[in-house]
C-alpha positions as CSV (number, residue, x, y, z in Angstrom):
1,M,78.1,104.8,4.3
2,A,74.8,103.9,2.7
3,L,71.6,105.0,4.6
4,V,68.2,103.3,4.2
5,C,65.4,105.8,4.4
6,R,61.8,104.9,4.8
7,V,58.5,107.0,5.1
8,E,55.4,105.2,6.2
9,L,52.0,106.9,6.0
10,N,49.0,105.2,7.7
11,Q,45.6,106.7,8.5
12,T,45.4,104.8,11.9
13,T,49.0,104.8,13.1
14,G,50.2,108.1,11.6
15,I,53.6,108.9,10.0
16,T,56.8,107.1,10.7
17,L,60.2,108.4,9.3
18,T,63.1,106.0,9.6
19,V,66.8,106.4,8.7
20,A,68.9,103.3,9.2
21,N,72.7,103.4,9.2
22,K,73.6,99.7,8.8
23,D,77.4,100.4,8.9
24,G,77.1,102.2,12.3
25,N,74.3,100.0,13.5
26,I,72.2,103.1,14.3
27,T,68.5,103.6,13.6
28,Q,66.7,106.9,13.8
29,T,62.9,107.0,14.0
30,A,60.4,109.9,14.1
31,T,56.8,108.9,14.8
32,F,53.8,111.1,14.6
33,D,50.8,109.1,15.8
34,G,48.1,111.8,16.4
35,T,48.7,112.0,20.2
36,A,52.5,112.1,20.5
37,I,55.7,112.9,18.6
38,T,58.4,110.4,19.4
39,L,62.0,110.8,18.3
40,T,64.2,107.7,18.8
41,C,67.9,107.1,18.2
42,K,68.8,103.5,18.8
43,G,72.5,102.4,18.6
44,Q,74.2,99.1,19.3
45,Q,74.1,99.5,23.1
46,D,72.1,102.6,24.0
47,T,68.8,104.2,23.0
48,S,67.7,107.8,23.5
49,T,64.1,109.0,23.2
50,I,62.3,112.3,23.1
51,T,58.5,112.1,23.5
52,Q,56.2,115.1,23.1
53,T,52.5,115.1,23.9
54,S,50.2,118.1,24.2
55,D,51.1,118.6,27.9
56,S,54.6,117.2,28.3
57,I,58.0,116.5,26.9
58,T,60.0,113.6,28.2
59,V,63.7,113.0,27.4
60,A,65.1,109.5,28.2
61,C,68.9,109.0,27.5
62,K,72.2,108.0,29.0
63,N,73.8,111.5,28.9
64,F,71.9,114.8,28.7
65,T,73.9,118.0,28.0
66,V,72.7,121.5,27.4
67,N,75.2,124.2,26.3
68,A,73.9,127.7,26.2
69,E,74.9,131.3,26.9
70,S,72.0,131.7,29.3
71,I,69.5,129.3,30.8
72,T,66.2,130.1,32.5
73,C,63.9,127.4,33.9
74,K,60.6,128.5,35.5
75,S,57.7,126.5,36.8
76,T,54.4,127.7,38.1
77,K,54.2,124.8,40.5
78,D,56.8,122.4,41.9
79,T,60.4,121.9,40.6
80,Q,62.4,118.8,41.6
81,H,66.0,117.8,40.8
82,Q,67.1,114.3,41.9
83,A,70.4,112.4,41.5
84,Q,70.9,108.8,42.5
85,G,74.7,109.6,42.4
86,T,76.6,112.8,43.1
87,F,74.7,116.2,42.7
88,T,77.1,119.1,41.9
89,M,76.5,122.8,41.3
90,D,79.4,125.1,40.4
91,S,79.5,128.8,39.7
92,T,82.5,130.9,38.7
93,G,80.4,134.0,39.7
94,K,78.2,134.8,42.7
95,A,75.7,132.0,43.6
96,S,72.5,132.7,45.6
97,F,69.6,130.6,47.0
98,S,66.5,132.3,48.3
99,S,63.0,131.3,49.2
100,S,59.8,133.4,50.0
101,A,58.9,130.7,52.5
102,D,60.8,128.2,54.7
103,M,64.1,126.6,53.5
104,D,65.5,123.3,54.7
105,V,69.1,122.1,54.2
106,K,69.6,118.5,55.4
107,A,72.3,115.9,55.1
108,S,72.0,112.3,56.3
109,S,75.6,112.2,57.4
110,K,78.0,115.2,57.3
111,L,77.4,118.8,56.3
112,N,80.4,120.9,55.5
113,M,80.4,124.7,54.8
114,S,83.5,126.8,54.2
115,S,84.3,130.2,52.9
116,A,86.9,133.0,53.3
117,D,84.3,134.9,55.5
118,F,81.1,133.5,57.0
119,A,78.1,135.5,58.2
120,S,74.7,134.3,59.4
121,S,71.9,136.3,60.8
122,A,68.2,135.9,61.8
123,Q,65.6,138.7,62.2
124,N,64.0,137.0,65.2
125,S,65.9,134.1,66.9
126,A,68.8,131.8,66.1
127,K,69.5,128.4,67.6
128,L,72.5,126.1,67.2
129,T,72.1,122.7,68.7
130,A,74.3,119.6,68.7
131,G,73.4,116.0,69.9
132,S,76.7,115.4,71.6
133,S,79.4,118.1,71.5
134,M,79.9,121.6,70.0
135,D,83.1,123.5,69.5
136,I,83.2,127.2,68.7
137,E,86.8,128.2,67.9
138,G,88.6,131.2,66.7
139,T,91.7,133.4,67.3
140,T,89.4,135.9,68.9
141,T,85.9,134.7,70.0
142,T,83.3,137.1,71.2
143,V,79.9,136.3,72.6
144,K,77.7,139.5,73.0
145,G,74.1,140.2,73.9
146,A,71.9,142.4,75.9
147,T,71.5,139.4,78.2
148,T,74.1,136.6,77.7
149,N,73.8,133.3,79.5
150,L,76.4,130.5,79.6
151,Q,74.7,127.5,81.2
152,G,75.5,123.8,81.5
153,T,75.8,121.0,84.0
154,T,79.5,121.8,84.0
155,T,80.5,125.2,82.7
156,T,84.2,125.9,82.3
157,V,85.7,129.3,81.3
158,K,89.4,129.0,80.8
159,G,92.2,131.1,79.3
160,T,95.8,132.1,79.8
161,I,94.5,135.4,80.9
162,T,90.8,135.4,81.9
163,N,88.9,138.6,82.6
164,V,85.4,138.7,84.1
165,E,84.3,142.3,84.2
166,G,81.1,144.3,84.5
167,T,79.5,147.4,86.0
168,T,78.0,145.0,88.6
169,T,79.6,141.6,88.8
170,T,78.3,138.8,91.0
171,V,80.0,135.5,91.6
172,K,77.5,133.2,93.4
173,G,77.2,129.6,94.3
174,D,76.3,127.2,97.1
175,I,80.0,126.7,97.5
176,T,82.3,129.3,95.9
177,N,85.9,128.5,95.6
178,I,88.5,131.2,94.6
179,Q,92.0,129.8,94.2
180,G,95.3,130.9,92.8
181,S,99.0,131.3,93.8
182,L,98.1,135.0,94.2
183,V,94.5,136.1,94.9
184,K,93.9,139.8,94.9
185,L,90.5,141.1,96.0
186,G,89.7,144.8,96.0
């Protein structure tokens, strides 16, 4: 493989270093023009470019890979990650997300969360709302509170064995219907 190497020095356009690999149809160029450093690697089908100015570094390429033992990214202002395709984050250790302000998690269609155990808590109030239907299901389901209200246009409490119990228990309605093959009061 024979390489063609060229160095161009120009007082108005700067310095250009070029390495051409004619056999592989690859040209590598480094340009220093007084305002930016531009590194370009142009192949038969793809081109990657790194451009550095005094206030920014831009990488343009088909595939971008970083392999490191540890990575820290910090910004004093906004940080944004975007994917026009699938966005995936994986961790073999513990993963955590935190914010000193509000945090929003949104999905345009379906949001799935699963784990061996799940806990959610709020210091002030918590609200779970659904546009059409909501199912809460478990082998044992407990709803507790200093004051607990179950309310709806139609409210059904159903079980193989159903216990309603309290220090003071009131069953009240404009029409109250108590039915069963055996009804025991008192």
